[in-house]
Biopython code that builds the backbone (N, CA, C, O; Angstrom):
import numpy as np
from Bio.PDB.StructureBuilder import StructureBuilder

atoms = [
    (1, "UNK", "N", (123.839, 97.844, 110.911)),
    (1, "UNK", "CA", (122.512, 97.375, 111.204)),
    (1, "UNK", "C", (121.819, 98.365, 112.148)),
    (1, "UNK", "O", (122.414, 98.824, 113.123)),
    (2, "UNK", "N", (120.585, 98.679, 111.852)),
    (2, "UNK", "CA", (119.802, 99.578, 112.687)),
    (2, "UNK", "C", (119.076, 98.760, 113.744)),
    (2, "UNK", "O", (118.447, 97.746, 113.440)),
    (3, "UNK", "N", (119.170, 99.212, 114.986)),
    (3, "UNK", "CA", (118.518, 98.507, 116.082)),
    (3, "UNK", "C", (117.209, 99.204, 116.425)),
    (3, "UNK", "O", (117.180, 100.420, 116.619)),
    (4, "UNK", "N", (116.127, 98.436, 116.499)),
    (4, "UNK", "CA", (114.814, 98.991, 116.845)),
    (4, "UNK", "C", (114.664, 99.034, 118.361)),
    (4, "UNK", "O", (115.233, 98.214, 119.082)),
    (5, "UNK", "N", (113.895, 99.997, 118.820)),
    (5, "UNK", "CA", (113.644, 100.160, 120.241)),
    (5, "UNK", "C", (112.160, 100.348, 120.447)),
    (5, "UNK", "O", (111.530, 101.130, 119.734)),
    (6, "UNK", "N", (111.601, 99.659, 121.392)),
    (6, "UNK", "CA", (110.202, 99.836, 121.757)),
    (6, "UNK", "C", (110.148, 100.456, 123.148)),
    (6, "UNK", "O", (110.982, 100.157, 124.002)),
    (7, "UNK", "N", (109.160, 101.321, 123.369)),
    (7, "UNK", "CA", (108.981, 101.922, 124.678)),
    (7, "UNK", "C", (107.497, 102.226, 124.851)),
    (7, "UNK", "O", (106.779, 102.378, 123.862)),
    (8, "UNK", "N", (107.031, 102.317, 126.092)),
    (8, "UNK", "CA", (105.622, 102.640, 126.311)),
    (8, "UNK", "C", (105.359, 104.105, 125.976)),
    (8, "UNK", "O", (105.991, 104.999, 126.540)),
    (9, "UNK", "N", (104.436, 104.347, 125.067)),
    (9, "UNK", "CA", (104.116, 105.722, 124.682)),
    (9, "UNK", "C", (103.462, 106.445, 125.851)),
    (9, "UNK", "O", (102.637, 105.866, 126.558)),
    (10, "UNK", "N", (103.828, 107.711, 126.057)),
    (10, "UNK", "CA", (103.222, 108.476, 127.147)),
    (10, "UNK", "C", (101.826, 108.959, 126.759)),
    (10, "UNK", "O", (101.442, 108.903, 125.591)),
    (11, "UNK", "N", (101.088, 109.426, 127.734)),
    (11, "UNK", "CA", (99.770, 109.995, 127.463)),
    (11, "UNK", "C", (98.688, 109.300, 128.249)),
    (11, "UNK", "O", (98.940, 108.355, 128.998)),
    (12, "UNK", "N", (97.476, 109.787, 128.063)),
    (12, "UNK", "CA", (96.330, 109.210, 128.753)),
    (12, "UNK", "C", (95.878, 107.930, 128.069)),
    (12, "UNK", "O", (95.918, 107.815, 126.844)),
    (13, "UNK", "N", (95.451, 106.981, 128.871)),
    (13, "UNK", "CA", (95.004, 105.698, 128.346)),
    (13, "UNK", "C", (93.531, 105.793, 127.930)),
    (13, "UNK", "O", (92.650, 105.208, 128.559)),
    (14, "UNK", "N", (93.294, 106.546, 126.856)),
    (14, "UNK", "CA", (91.978, 106.691, 126.240)),
    (14, "UNK", "C", (92.157, 106.353, 124.764)),
    (14, "UNK", "O", (93.293, 106.299, 124.293)),
    (15, "UNK", "N", (91.085, 106.127, 124.022)),
    (15, "UNK", "CA", (91.257, 105.809, 122.600)),
    (15, "UNK", "C", (92.141, 106.850, 121.890)),
    (15, "UNK", "O", (91.848, 108.045, 121.917)),
    (16, "UNK", "N", (93.196, 106.391, 121.273)),
    (16, "UNK", "CA", (94.196, 107.187, 120.544)),
    (16, "UNK", "C", (94.951, 108.173, 121.433)),
    (16, "UNK", "O", (95.696, 109.006, 120.916)),
    (17, "UNK", "N", (94.782, 108.104, 122.748)),
    (17, "UNK", "CA", (95.436, 109.037, 123.659)),
    (17, "UNK", "C", (96.937, 108.904, 123.719)),
    (17, "UNK", "O", (97.628, 109.858, 124.076)),
    (18, "UNK", "N", (97.460, 107.735, 123.375)),
    (18, "UNK", "CA", (98.907, 107.515, 123.403)),
    (18, "UNK", "C", (99.508, 107.437, 122.005)),
    (18, "UNK", "O", (100.667, 107.058, 121.841)),
    (19, "UNK", "N", (98.719, 107.797, 121.004)),
    (19, "UNK", "CA", (99.231, 107.772, 119.633)),
    (19, "UNK", "C", (100.248, 108.893, 119.459)),
    (19, "UNK", "O", (99.930, 110.065, 119.662)),
    (20, "UNK", "N", (101.459, 108.532, 119.087)),
    (20, "UNK", "CA", (102.527, 109.510, 118.892)),
    (20, "UNK", "C", (102.326, 110.185, 117.542)),
    (20, "UNK", "O", (102.231, 109.522, 116.510)),
    (21, "UNK", "N", (102.262, 111.525, 117.566)),
    (21, "UNK", "CA", (102.032, 112.292, 116.342)),
    (21, "UNK", "C", (103.231, 113.148, 115.948)),
    (21, "UNK", "O", (103.294, 113.648, 114.825)),
    (22, "UNK", "N", (104.174, 113.317, 116.859)),
    (22, "UNK", "CA", (105.349, 114.118, 116.550)),
    (22, "UNK", "C", (106.442, 113.892, 117.569)),
    (22, "UNK", "O", (106.183, 113.453, 118.690)),
    (23, "UNK", "N", (107.676, 114.198, 117.170)),
    (23, "UNK", "CA", (108.824, 114.060, 118.067)),
    (23, "UNK", "C", (109.934, 114.979, 117.581)),
    (23, "UNK", "O", (109.991, 115.328, 116.402)),
    (24, "UNK", "N", (110.811, 115.368, 118.494)),
    (24, "UNK", "CA", (111.963, 116.177, 118.131)),
    (24, "UNK", "C", (113.095, 115.889, 119.103)),
    (24, "UNK", "O", (112.886, 115.854, 120.315)),
    (25, "UNK", "N", (114.292, 115.682, 118.573)),
    (25, "UNK", "CA", (115.483, 115.461, 119.384)),
    (25, "UNK", "C", (116.109, 116.808, 119.717)),
    (25, "UNK", "O", (116.295, 117.648, 118.836)),
    (26, "UNK", "N", (116.432, 117.009, 120.987)),
    (26, "UNK", "CA", (117.068, 118.249, 121.440)),
    (26, "UNK", "C", (118.373, 118.451, 120.673)),
    (26, "UNK", "O", (119.059, 117.475, 120.368)),
    (27, "UNK", "N", (118.731, 119.704, 120.353)),
    (27, "UNK", "CA", (119.969, 119.955, 119.606)),
    (27, "UNK", "C", (121.219, 119.332, 120.234)),
    (27, "UNK", "O", (122.141, 118.951, 119.513)),
    (28, "UNK", "N", (121.262, 119.225, 121.551)),
    (28, "UNK", "CA", (122.408, 118.621, 122.220)),
    (28, "UNK", "C", (122.299, 117.111, 122.382)),
    (28, "UNK", "O", (123.222, 116.474, 122.890)),
    (29, "UNK", "N", (121.171, 116.528, 121.953)),
    (29, "UNK", "CA", (120.972, 115.089, 122.049)),
    (29, "UNK", "C", (120.637, 114.594, 123.438)),
    (29, "UNK", "O", (120.551, 113.384, 123.652)),
    (30, "UNK", "N", (120.441, 115.509, 124.407)),
    (30, "UNK", "CA", (120.211, 115.096, 125.787)),
    (30, "UNK", "C", (118.739, 114.978, 126.164)),
    (30, "UNK", "O", (118.423, 114.686, 127.317)),
    (31, "UNK", "N", (117.842, 115.198, 125.219)),
    (31, "UNK", "CA", (116.411, 115.089, 125.519)),
    (31, "UNK", "C", (115.639, 114.829, 124.233)),
    (31, "UNK", "O", (116.130, 115.076, 123.132)),
    (32, "UNK", "N", (114.432, 114.330, 124.397)),
    (32, "UNK", "CA", (113.557, 114.028, 123.273)),
    (32, "UNK", "C", (112.142, 114.453, 123.627)),
    (32, "UNK", "O", (111.619, 114.071, 124.674)),
    (33, "UNK", "N", (111.522, 115.242, 122.760)),
    (33, "UNK", "CA", (110.116, 115.597, 122.920)),
    (33, "UNK", "C", (109.265, 114.569, 122.200)),
    (33, "UNK", "O", (109.600, 114.139, 121.096)),
    (34, "UNK", "N", (108.170, 114.178, 122.820)),
    (34, "UNK", "CA", (107.181, 113.284, 122.213)),
    (34, "UNK", "C", (105.833, 113.971, 122.299)),
    (34, "UNK", "O", (105.449, 114.465, 123.359)),
    (35, "UNK", "N", (105.115, 114.003, 121.187)),
    (35, "UNK", "CA", (103.774, 114.588, 121.135)),
    (35, "UNK", "C", (102.778, 113.467, 120.898)),
    (35, "UNK", "O", (102.938, 112.673, 119.972)),
    (36, "UNK", "N", (101.751, 113.402, 121.732)),
    (36, "UNK", "CA", (100.642, 112.482, 121.526)),
    (36, "UNK", "C", (99.370, 113.324, 121.434)),
    (36, "UNK", "O", (99.420, 114.543, 121.598)),
    (37, "UNK", "N", (98.244, 112.685, 121.176)),
    (37, "UNK", "CA", (96.990, 113.433, 121.127)),
    (37, "UNK", "C", (96.579, 113.962, 122.496)),
    (37, "UNK", "O", (95.723, 114.842, 122.585)),
    (38, "UNK", "N", (97.179, 113.437, 123.566)),
    (38, "UNK", "CA", (96.780, 113.897, 124.898)),
    (38, "UNK", "C", (97.846, 114.702, 125.628)),
    (38, "UNK", "O", (97.613, 115.125, 126.761)),
    (39, "UNK", "N", (99.007, 114.929, 125.018)),
    (39, "UNK", "CA", (99.991, 115.734, 125.716)),
    (39, "UNK", "C", (101.328, 115.862, 125.016)),
    (39, "UNK", "O", (101.578, 115.252, 123.976)),
    (40, "UNK", "N", (102.186, 116.682, 125.628)),
    (40, "UNK", "CA", (103.561, 116.888, 125.175)),
    (40, "UNK", "C", (104.463, 116.478, 126.327)),
    (40, "UNK", "O", (104.286, 116.931, 127.458)),
    (41, "UNK", "N", (105.428, 115.621, 126.036)),
    (41, "UNK", "CA", (106.281, 115.019, 127.063)),
    (41, "UNK", "C", (107.744, 115.156, 126.662)),
    (41, "UNK", "O", (108.083, 115.149, 125.479)),
    (42, "UNK", "N", (108.611, 115.282, 127.681)),
    (42, "UNK", "CA", (110.048, 115.357, 127.426)),
    (42, "UNK", "C", (110.761, 114.254, 128.200)),
    (42, "UNK", "O", (110.601, 114.118, 129.413)),
    (43, "UNK", "N", (111.546, 113.478, 127.475)),
    (43, "UNK", "CA", (112.428, 112.482, 128.078)),
    (43, "UNK", "C", (113.813, 113.080, 128.141)),
    (43, "UNK", "O", (114.296, 113.629, 127.150)),
    (44, "UNK", "N", (114.460, 112.985, 129.282)),
    (44, "UNK", "CA", (115.820, 113.486, 129.410)),
    (44, "UNK", "C", (116.777, 112.308, 129.535)),
    (44, "UNK", "O", (116.471, 111.302, 130.175)),
    (45, "UNK", "N", (117.946, 112.458, 128.907)),
    (45, "UNK", "CA", (118.947, 111.391, 128.873)),
    (45, "UNK", "C", (120.162, 111.781, 129.713)),
    (45, "UNK", "O", (120.480, 112.962, 129.850)),
    (46, "UNK", "N", (120.831, 110.781, 130.268)),
    (46, "UNK", "CA", (122.034, 111.040, 131.064)),
    (46, "UNK", "C", (123.230, 111.380, 130.185)),
    (46, "UNK", "O", (124.159, 112.048, 130.639)),
    (47, "UNK", "N", (123.217, 110.932, 128.944)),
    (47, "UNK", "CA", (124.238, 111.294, 127.963)),
    (47, "UNK", "C", (123.562, 111.332, 126.590)),
    (47, "UNK", "O", (122.478, 110.774, 126.425)),
    (48, "UNK", "N", (124.186, 111.981, 125.610)),
    (48, "UNK", "CA", (123.513, 112.176, 124.332)),
    (48, "UNK", "C", (122.955, 110.897, 123.710)),
    (48, "UNK", "O", (123.624, 109.867, 123.628)),
    (49, "UNK", "N", (121.726, 111.008, 123.284)),
    (49, "UNK", "CA", (121.001, 109.985, 122.518)),
    (49, "UNK", "C", (120.966, 108.610, 123.189)),
    (49, "UNK", "O", (121.112, 107.589, 122.518)),
    (50, "UNK", "N", (120.776, 108.582, 124.486)),
    (50, "UNK", "CA", (120.632, 107.332, 125.222)),
    (50, "UNK", "C", (119.168, 106.887, 125.162)),
    (50, "UNK", "O", (118.449, 106.932, 126.161)),
    (51, "UNK", "N", (118.745, 106.458, 123.975)),
    (51, "UNK", "CA", (117.349, 106.111, 123.760)),
    (51, "UNK", "C", (116.876, 104.940, 124.622)),
    (51, "UNK", "O", (115.672, 104.746, 124.783)),
    (52, "UNK", "N", (117.783, 104.176, 125.165)),
    (52, "UNK", "CA", (117.398, 103.088, 126.068)),
    (52, "UNK", "C", (116.736, 103.646, 127.329)),
    (52, "UNK", "O", (116.047, 102.913, 128.038)),
    (53, "UNK", "N", (116.936, 104.932, 127.614)),
    (53, "UNK", "CA", (116.331, 105.564, 128.790)),
    (53, "UNK", "C", (114.881, 106.003, 128.548)),
    (53, "UNK", "O", (114.265, 106.603, 129.428)),
    (54, "UNK", "N", (114.339, 105.710, 127.372)),
    (54, "UNK", "CA", (112.948, 106.050, 127.092)),
    (54, "UNK", "C", (111.973, 105.259, 127.953)),
    (54, "UNK", "O", (110.784, 105.578, 127.977)),
    (55, "UNK", "N", (112.434, 104.257, 128.646)),
    (55, "UNK", "CA", (111.558, 103.506, 129.548)),
    (55, "UNK", "C", (111.320, 104.268, 130.843)),
    (55, "UNK", "O", (110.415, 103.928, 131.606)),
    (56, "UNK", "N", (112.133, 105.304, 131.101)),
    (56, "UNK", "CA", (111.940, 106.137, 132.288)),
    (56, "UNK", "C", (110.700, 107.006, 132.099)),
    (56, "UNK", "O", (110.251, 107.221, 130.973)),
    (57, "UNK", "N", (110.154, 107.500, 133.195)),
    (57, "UNK", "CA", (108.961, 108.357, 133.141)),
    (57, "UNK", "C", (109.341, 109.729, 132.551)),
    (57, "UNK", "O", (110.305, 110.344, 133.008)),
    (58, "UNK", "N", (108.598, 110.212, 131.545)),
    (58, "UNK", "CA", (108.909, 111.515, 130.967)),
    (58, "UNK", "C", (108.384, 112.660, 131.834)),
    (58, "UNK", "O", (107.579, 112.455, 132.742)),
    (59, "UNK", "N", (108.853, 113.854, 131.534)),
    (59, "UNK", "CA", (108.359, 115.076, 132.172)),
    (59, "UNK", "C", (107.184, 115.580, 131.340)),
    (59, "UNK", "O", (107.295, 115.688, 130.119)),
    (60, "UNK", "N", (106.092, 115.881, 131.969)),
    (60, "UNK", "CA", (104.925, 116.410, 131.283)),
    (60, "UNK", "C", (105.116, 117.909, 131.047)),
    (60, "UNK", "O", (105.323, 118.664, 131.997)),
    (61, "UNK", "N", (105.047, 118.343, 129.786)),
    (61, "UNK", "CA", (105.103, 119.772, 129.483)),
    (61, "UNK", "C", (103.704, 120.366, 129.413)),
    (61, "UNK", "O", (103.486, 121.493, 129.857)),
    (62, "UNK", "N", (102.749, 119.615, 128.855)),
    (62, "UNK", "CA", (101.377, 120.127, 128.743)),
    (62, "UNK", "C", (100.428, 118.976, 128.462)),
    (62, "UNK", "O", (100.735, 118.092, 127.661)),
    (63, "UNK", "N", (99.281, 118.985, 129.115)),
    (63, "UNK", "CA", (98.204, 118.072, 128.736)),
    (63, "UNK", "C", (97.521, 118.688, 127.535)),
    (63, "UNK", "O", (97.318, 119.901, 127.484)),
    (64, "UNK", "N", (97.178, 117.888, 126.604)),
    (64, "UNK", "CA", (96.476, 118.391, 125.411)),
    (64, "UNK", "C", (97.483, 118.841, 124.368)),
    (64, "UNK", "O", (98.044, 117.975, 123.697)),
    (65, "UNK", "N", (97.743, 120.064, 124.187)),
    (65, "UNK", "CA", (97.079, 121.224, 124.762)),
    (65, "UNK", "C", (95.650, 121.366, 124.245)),
    (65, "UNK", "O", (95.353, 121.047, 123.094)),
    (66, "UNK", "N", (94.795, 121.842, 125.103)),
    (66, "UNK", "CA", (93.387, 121.946, 124.764)),
    (66, "UNK", "C", (93.122, 123.000, 123.699)),
    (66, "UNK", "O", (92.088, 122.950, 123.034)),
    (67, "UNK", "N", (94.039, 123.961, 123.520)),
    (67, "UNK", "CA", (93.879, 124.984, 122.488)),
    (67, "UNK", "C", (94.056, 124.402, 121.095)),
    (67, "UNK", "O", (93.744, 125.060, 120.102)),
    (68, "UNK", "N", (94.553, 123.175, 121.011)),
    (68, "UNK", "CA", (94.830, 122.532, 119.737)),
    (68, "UNK", "C", (93.926, 121.315, 119.568)),
    (68, "UNK", "O", (94.239, 120.245, 120.090)),
    (69, "UNK", "N", (92.835, 121.451, 118.865)),
    (69, "UNK", "CA", (91.907, 120.338, 118.724)),
    (69, "UNK", "C", (92.501, 119.106, 118.047)),
    (69, "UNK", "O", (92.040, 117.994, 118.302)),
    (70, "UNK", "N", (93.495, 119.268, 117.205)),
    (70, "UNK", "CA", (94.142, 118.129, 116.563)),
    (70, "UNK", "C", (95.642, 118.386, 116.542)),
    (70, "UNK", "O", (96.252, 118.528, 115.482)),
    (71, "UNK", "N", (96.221, 118.443, 117.735)),
    (71, "UNK", "CA", (97.650, 118.723, 117.839)),
    (71, "UNK", "C", (98.464, 117.600, 117.244)),
    (71, "UNK", "O", (98.261, 116.434, 117.585)),
    (72, "UNK", "N", (99.384, 117.936, 116.360)),
    (72, "UNK", "CA", (100.145, 116.918, 115.648)),
    (72, "UNK", "C", (101.655, 117.084, 115.758)),
    (72, "UNK", "O", (102.380, 116.091, 115.685)),
    (73, "UNK", "N", (102.151, 118.302, 115.929)),
    (73, "UNK", "CA", (103.597, 118.488, 115.810)),
    (73, "UNK", "C", (104.197, 119.111, 117.059)),
    (73, "UNK", "O", (103.513, 119.743, 117.863)),
    (74, "UNK", "N", (105.513, 118.907, 117.190)),
    (74, "UNK", "CA", (106.259, 119.472, 118.306)),
    (74, "UNK", "C", (107.707, 119.663, 117.849)),
    (74, "UNK", "O", (108.239, 118.855, 117.088)),
    (75, "UNK", "N", (108.333, 120.739, 118.323)),
    (75, "UNK", "CA", (109.741, 120.999, 117.994)),
    (75, "UNK", "C", (110.354, 121.856, 119.089)),
    (75, "UNK", "O", (109.688, 122.717, 119.664)),
    (76, "UNK", "N", (111.629, 121.612, 119.372)),
    (76, "UNK", "CA", (112.358, 122.487, 120.293)),
    (76, "UNK", "C", (112.527, 123.855, 119.653)),
    (76, "UNK", "O", (112.616, 123.966, 118.430)),
    (77, "UNK", "N", (112.572, 124.903, 120.479)),
    (77, "UNK", "CA", (112.911, 126.218, 119.959)),
    (77, "UNK", "C", (114.428, 126.269, 119.757)),
    (77, "UNK", "O", (115.135, 125.322, 120.099)),
    (78, "UNK", "N", (114.920, 127.371, 119.205)),
    (78, "UNK", "CA", (116.346, 127.449, 118.863)),
    (78, "UNK", "C", (117.264, 127.384, 120.080)),
    (78, "UNK", "O", (118.428, 127.008, 119.948)),
    (79, "UNK", "N", (116.760, 127.743, 121.268)),
    (79, "UNK", "CA", (117.582, 127.679, 122.480)),
    (79, "UNK", "C", (117.588, 126.281, 123.096)),
    (79, "UNK", "O", (118.477, 125.946, 123.879)),
    (80, "UNK", "N", (116.584, 125.461, 122.736)),
    (80, "UNK", "CA", (116.446, 124.152, 123.359)),
    (80, "UNK", "C", (115.788, 124.212, 124.721)),
    (80, "UNK", "O", (115.674, 123.193, 125.401)),
    (81, "UNK", "N", (115.350, 125.405, 125.130)),
    (81, "UNK", "CA", (114.734, 125.565, 126.446)),
    (81, "UNK", "C", (113.208, 125.582, 126.397)),
    (81, "UNK", "O", (112.554, 125.637, 127.439)),
    (82, "UNK", "N", (112.649, 125.537, 125.216)),
    (82, "UNK", "CA", (111.201, 125.558, 125.061)),
    (82, "UNK", "C", (110.779, 124.688, 123.891)),
    (82, "UNK", "O", (111.605, 124.229, 123.102)),
    (83, "UNK", "N", (109.470, 124.473, 123.799)),
    (83, "UNK", "CA", (108.909, 123.628, 122.746)),
    (83, "UNK", "C", (107.765, 124.352, 122.055)),
    (83, "UNK", "O", (106.947, 125.002, 122.705)),
    (84, "UNK", "N", (107.715, 124.235, 120.743)),
    (84, "UNK", "CA", (106.615, 124.767, 119.947)),
    (84, "UNK", "C", (105.690, 123.625, 119.554)),
    (84, "UNK", "O", (106.153, 122.536, 119.217)),
    (85, "UNK", "N", (104.372, 123.871, 119.594)),
    (85, "UNK", "CA", (103.406, 122.889, 119.118)),
    (85, "UNK", "C", (102.503, 123.559, 118.093)),
    (85, "UNK", "O", (102.329, 124.778, 118.096)),
    (86, "UNK", "N", (101.930, 122.736, 117.215)),
    (86, "UNK", "CA", (101.084, 123.246, 116.153)),
    (86, "UNK", "C", (99.975, 122.242, 115.871)),
    (86, "UNK", "O", (100.185, 121.030, 115.916)),
    (87, "UNK", "N", (98.801, 122.765, 115.582)),
    (87, "UNK", "CA", (97.626, 121.949, 115.307)),
    (87, "UNK", "C", (97.487, 121.703, 113.804)),
    (87, "UNK", "O", (97.956, 122.497, 112.988)),
    (88, "UNK", "N", (96.839, 120.595, 113.453)),
    (88, "UNK", "CA", (96.457, 120.312, 112.069)),
    (88, "UNK", "C", (94.946, 120.279, 111.954)),
    (88, "UNK", "O", (94.409, 119.577, 111.098)),
    (89, "UNK", "N", (94.263, 121.012, 112.785)),
    (89, "UNK", "CA", (92.811, 121.028, 112.802)),
    (89, "UNK", "C", (92.277, 121.503, 111.453)),
    (89, "UNK", "O", (92.543, 122.637, 111.057)),
    (90, "UNK", "N", (91.527, 120.657, 110.738)),
    (90, "UNK", "CA", (91.002, 121.069, 109.431)),
    (90, "UNK", "C", (89.946, 122.170, 109.536)),
    (90, "UNK", "O", (89.606, 122.793, 108.530)),
    (91, "UNK", "N", (89.429, 122.416, 110.730)),
    (91, "UNK", "CA", (88.428, 123.460, 110.931)),
    (91, "UNK", "C", (89.066, 124.808, 111.251)),
    (91, "UNK", "O", (88.350, 125.769, 111.534)),
    (92, "UNK", "N", (90.379, 124.901, 111.213)),
    (92, "UNK", "CA", (91.086, 126.118, 111.589)),
    (92, "UNK", "C", (90.946, 127.262, 110.608)),
    (92, "UNK", "O", (91.409, 128.367, 110.888)),
    (93, "UNK", "N", (90.320, 127.030, 109.465)),
    (93, "UNK", "CA", (90.067, 128.069, 108.462)),
    (93, "UNK", "C", (91.337, 128.840, 108.101)),
    (93, "UNK", "O", (91.316, 130.065, 107.985)),
    (94, "UNK", "N", (92.423, 128.124, 107.927)),
    (94, "UNK", "CA", (93.668, 128.751, 107.501)),
    (94, "UNK", "C", (94.533, 129.287, 108.620)),
    (94, "UNK", "O", (95.661, 129.712, 108.367)),
    (95, "UNK", "N", (94.048, 129.281, 109.839)),
    (95, "UNK", "CA", (94.810, 129.784, 110.984)),
    (95, "UNK", "C", (94.905, 128.690, 112.038)),
    (95, "UNK", "O", (93.898, 128.107, 112.438)),
    (96, "UNK", "N", (96.113, 128.423, 112.476)),
    (96, "UNK", "CA", (96.333, 127.412, 113.500)),
    (96, "UNK", "C", (97.100, 128.038, 114.652)),
    (96, "UNK", "O", (97.968, 128.882, 114.429)),
    (97, "UNK", "N", (96.795, 127.638, 115.881)),
    (97, "UNK", "CA", (97.549, 128.182, 117.012)),
    (97, "UNK", "C", (98.958, 127.604, 117.072)),
    (97, "UNK", "O", (99.141, 126.389, 117.007)),
    (98, "UNK", "N", (99.944, 128.473, 117.196)),
    (98, "UNK", "CA", (101.330, 128.089, 117.411)),
    (98, "UNK", "C", (101.615, 128.422, 118.866)),
    (98, "UNK", "O", (101.595, 129.590, 119.255)),
    (99, "UNK", "N", (101.880, 127.406, 119.666)),
    (99, "UNK", "CA", (101.978, 127.588, 121.111)),
    (99, "UNK", "C", (103.374, 127.200, 121.591)),
    (99, "UNK", "O", (103.933, 126.196, 121.150)),
    (100, "UNK", "N", (103.936, 128.010, 122.505)),
    (100, "UNK", "CA", (105.260, 127.751, 123.074)),
    (100, "UNK", "C", (105.103, 127.341, 124.529)),
    (100, "UNK", "O", (104.322, 127.935, 125.272)),
    (101, "UNK", "N", (105.851, 126.323, 124.927)),
    (101, "UNK", "CA", (105.880, 125.853, 126.314)),
    (101, "UNK", "C", (107.323, 125.805, 126.788)),
    (101, "UNK", "O", (108.209, 125.417, 126.026)),
    (102, "UNK", "N", (107.579, 126.198, 128.045)),
    (102, "UNK", "CA", (108.936, 126.037, 128.576)),
    (102, "UNK", "C", (109.197, 124.564, 128.868)),
    (102, "UNK", "O", (108.299, 123.833, 129.288)),
    (103, "UNK", "N", (110.427, 124.143, 128.642)),
    (103, "UNK", "CA", (110.819, 122.798, 129.036)),
    (103, "UNK", "C", (111.064, 122.840, 130.546)),
    (103, "UNK", "O", (111.806, 123.690, 131.038)),
    (104, "UNK", "N", (110.443, 121.930, 131.263)),
    (104, "UNK", "CA", (110.415, 122.006, 132.715)),
    (104, "UNK", "C", (111.469, 121.160, 133.416)),
    (104, "UNK", "O", (111.531, 121.128, 134.645)),
    (105, "UNK", "N", (112.290, 120.480, 132.638)),
    (105, "UNK", "CA", (113.321, 119.648, 133.238)),
    (105, "UNK", "C", (114.303, 120.469, 134.059)),
    (105, "UNK", "O", (114.401, 121.686, 133.901)),
    (106, "UNK", "N", (115.019, 119.796, 134.926)),
    (106, "UNK", "CA", (115.962, 120.469, 135.814)),
    (106, "UNK", "C", (116.954, 121.327, 135.041)),
    (106, "UNK", "O", (117.403, 122.359, 135.539)),
    (107, "UNK", "N", (117.297, 120.907, 133.831)),
    (107, "UNK", "CA", (118.272, 121.656, 133.053)),
    (107, "UNK", "C", (117.656, 122.160, 131.753)),
    (107, "UNK", "O", (118.383, 122.509, 130.823)),
    (108, "UNK", "N", (116.325, 122.205, 131.674)),
    (108, "UNK", "CA", (115.673, 122.731, 130.496)),
    (108, "UNK", "C", (115.995, 121.968, 129.231)),
    (108, "UNK", "O", (116.061, 122.551, 128.149)),
    (109, "UNK", "N", (116.198, 120.651, 129.360)),
    (109, "UNK", "CA", (116.492, 119.855, 128.189)),
    (109, "UNK", "C", (117.944, 119.965, 127.735)),
    (109, "UNK", "O", (118.291, 119.487, 126.655)),
    (110, "UNK", "N", (118.771, 120.570, 128.524)),
    (110, "UNK", "CA", (120.165, 120.712, 128.097)),
    (110, "UNK", "C", (121.053, 119.745, 128.835)),
    (110, "UNK", "O", (122.262, 119.719, 128.607)),
]
sb = StructureBuilder()
sb.init_structure("model")
sb.init_model(0)
sb.init_chain("A")
sb.init_seg("    ")
for serial, (resi, resn, name, xyz) in enumerate(atoms, 1):
    if name == "N":
        sb.init_residue(resn, " ", resi, " ")
    sb.init_atom(name, np.array(xyz, "f"), 0.0, 1.0, " ", f" {name:<3s}", serial, name[0])
structure = sb.get_structure()
């Protein structure tokens, strides 16, 4: 049986500001990135995949980002020490900004 979990979405309390548009689990299972329309956040776990800890306050990686008018996706880089974000802005005329942010947690998401 699959157990569902609810948690308060991070982000600014503005219309659609807390709408989750993307997520990625760290390769080691010790952190989770959440992307909303107002920011990129990292939750760190005390042991792998402790999703019950999502009620804790996440680490803010970036507000916005403002360079992405319709930021939708987020993924850890291959080292797990940084995060990539990408926009789905329909006005991008075939080019979208791919932006990298360092993970700011005490152990860089590891």
